[in-house]
N, C-alpha and C positions, 0 to 999 in steps of 0.2 A: 348412307353406305360408307362415305369417306370417314365419318366420325367413328363408325364401328371399326373400320380398318386401322384408324389411328390408335384407338384404344387397344386393339389386339396387338398392334406393333409395340405399344408401350408395355403391355403385359409380357410379351415375349422378351423384350429387352430387360425387364426386371428379373424374369426367371433366369435369363442368361447371366446377368450380373451376380445373382445369388449363387448359382452353381460355380461361377468363376471365383467368387470369394471362398466358397467351400473348398475348391480345388487348391487355391493358394494356401489356405490354412492347413489343409491336409499335407501338402508338400513341406510346409514349415514344420509341422509336427513330426512327420516322417524323418526329416533331416535331423531333428532334435533327438528322436529315439535312437537313430543310427549312431549319432555321435556319443550318446550316453553309453551305448553298448560297446562301441569300438574304441573309444578314447576315454577310459576311466580316469586318466590323469587330469582331465578337464574339471573333474568334480571331486576327486578323492583327496587331493592335496588340501591340507587345512588352510593354507593361505588363500586358497580360492573359495572354499566353502564356508570356513569359519565365520567371517564377517557377515555373510549372508544368512547363516543360521541364526546369528544374533539379531540381525535386522528383522527377519521374518518371525522368529520365535520369541526371544526375550523381550523385544520391544512391543510385542502384541499381548503380553501377559495381562497387563492391567485391563485392557478393553475386553479381553476374553473372560477374565475373572468377573468383572462387573456384570457382563452379559449373562454368564452362566448362573451366578448366584441369584440375580434378580429374577431370571426366568423361573427358577425353582420356587422362589418365594411367591411370585405372582400366580403360578399354577396352584400352589397350596391355598392362597387366599381366595382365589376365584372358585376353586373346586370344593372347598370344605362344606359349604351349605348344602350342596347337592348330595355329597356323600353322607352328611349327617342326617339328611332327610330320609335316607335309605337305611340308616343305622350301620353304615359301612365306613365310618371315618377311620377306623383302624387299618383299613386297606389302602389308604391314600398313599402311603409311602411307596408301596410296590407299583401302583399305577403310575405315579409321577416319575419314579426311577426308570421304569420301562419306556415311558414316553421320551424322557430326556436322553437316555442312552441310545435308543434306536433311531429317533427322528429329530427331535428339537435341538439337542446338543450339537450333533455334527453339522446340521444345516446352519444354525446361527453362528457357530464358530467359523464356518467357511465364509458366510456372508460378511462377517466382521473382517476377516482376512482379505476378502475380495475388495472391500472398501479401503482398508488401511494399507495393505501390502500390494495388492494388485494395482491400485491407482498409482502408488509410488513407483512401481516397476515400469508401468506404461509411461509415466511422465519422465522417468530417468532415461529410458531408452529412446523415447520420443525426442527428448532434448538432444541426445547424441546424434539422432538421425537428422534433425533439421539443421544442426550445426555441422553436418558432414563429417562427424567423427567416425561413423560407421564406414563411410566411403574411404576415409583415410586408412582404416584398418584393412579394408579389402585391398587397397593399393599397396600396402606393405605385406601382402600375402597372408594376413591373419584372418581367420574365419570368425566373424563376430558371433555367429550362432554357437560355435564351440566355446568361445571365450566368455561371452556374456549371457547367453540364453541357458546353456546346459547347467551351469552351477545354480542359477536362479530357479530353474524348474525343479532340480533335485532338492534344493532347500525348501521349496514349498511342499513337495511330496513328503519330506522327512518331518517337517515341523507341524504340519496341519493335523496329523493324528495325535501327536503329543499334546498340542493345545486343545484338541477335542476332548481327550481323556481328562485333562485338567478342568475344562469347562463342565464336563459331565459330573465330576466329583463335587465341584462347587454348587452345581444345580441341585444335587441330591442333599448336600449339607444345608443349602438354603431352604429347601422344603422341610428338612428335618427341624430346623430352627423355628419355623412358623407352626408346623403341625404339633410338635411336642412342646415348644416353649410358649406359644400363644394359645393353642386350642386344647392343650392338656392330654393329648394322646401319649400313651406311655412309650418309652424308648423301645421296650421289648416288642410291643405291637408293631411299631414302625419298622424296625429292622427285620422282624419275622416276615412281615408282608413283602418287604423288599426281596428277601431271599426266595419267597414263594413265586413272585412275579418275574424275577429276572432269571434267565438261564445263561449258560455259557455262550450261547449263540448271540445274545444281545450285544455285549461289548464288541464281539467280533464283527457284527453287522455295522456298528458305528465306525469301527476302525477302517473297514474296507471302504465304506462310503467316503470317509475323510481322505483316504488315499486318492480316490478318484477326484474328489473336490480339489485337493491340493494340486494335482496334475492339471486339471482344467484351469485353475486360477493362474498357475505359472505359464502355461502355454498361451492362453488368451491374452494375458497382460503383456507378455513379451512380443507377441505377434502384433498387437495394437501399437506398441512402441515402435516396432520396425516399420510399420506401415504409416506412421505419422508423417504428416506434411502440412505446410501452411504456417510455419513460425510458431509463436507463443500460443496463438489461438488454437492451432492444430494440436499442440501438446495438451491443452485443456480438454479438447474434444476426445483425444485418445484416452486420457485418464477416465473420462466419463463413460465412453464407449466400453472401455475395459471392465468397469464395474457392472454396467448393465448386462453385457454379454456373459460375464462370469456368473452373475446372479441368476439369469435365466437358465444357463447351463447347469448350475447347481440344482435348481428345481427339477429340471428334466432328468438329470442323472439320479437324483434321489428317488423319483418315481420309478424309473426303470430298475434300479438296484433293489428297491424295496420289494418289487414283485419277484425279481430273480432270486434274491436271497431268501425270501419267504418260501418260494417253491423248492429251493435247494434244501432248506431246513426240513420241510415236509417230507422230502424224498430221503434224506440221510437220517434224520432223527425225528420221526413223527411224534414220538412220545412227548417231547418238550412242547410241541404245539398243542397237543391235547391237554397237557397239564396247565398251560397258560390260559387256554380257552375255557377250562372247566370252572 
């Protein structure tokens, strides 16, 4: 009986801590949204946002380029035998393009940014927290969320869709090189199948998802940095926790938005769904 009560108490404490963390993060996110809306000067000035756009965007181009191009090539290499067995190798371009633009491209670009940018943001802000620089800002009546978090979140939201589009284009070109250059499918067949499988909704779906991914990466990374404690080891933990939480959030958001956007497409423009499914 005592053991059962102890386990029940431990479970209750875990649930309480979980909801406590959710509440803290919700307050942090709400404060960030409020400052973005009411204090545009915190992120509209180039001196505030410019270096962050470069850090998030330009510095991530190489890793996003490699990821996008190689994913397209790998999908082409792995899928050709199956398509050829059905006599449908000319349709590979459209299938791969749809998969890259709607699902794989946005998710992988966001995961790369969560690892490269999110970890760096969590480590940077975590270092400022453990060295009491955030407390010093508060003592000088400066809001660290307004000064540090808002421009970083905005930079992630702005640059993630741009990098996603770039990654999608390289993924399509990578598959084009393998399918047409290695397997001999004609360029006309490749691009014709791409136009048949892709509708105007597909790039829009990818961009909307990438906006949500960028927002999640920025908020989670900054929050983990602000909650960092325990010196250098704590900074390392914050960076790791930032990536893990961002990755899981990206997967969940992708599932929810995929269902929502698909239902929205069926409701607004069902003809495109029937065309793709036929």
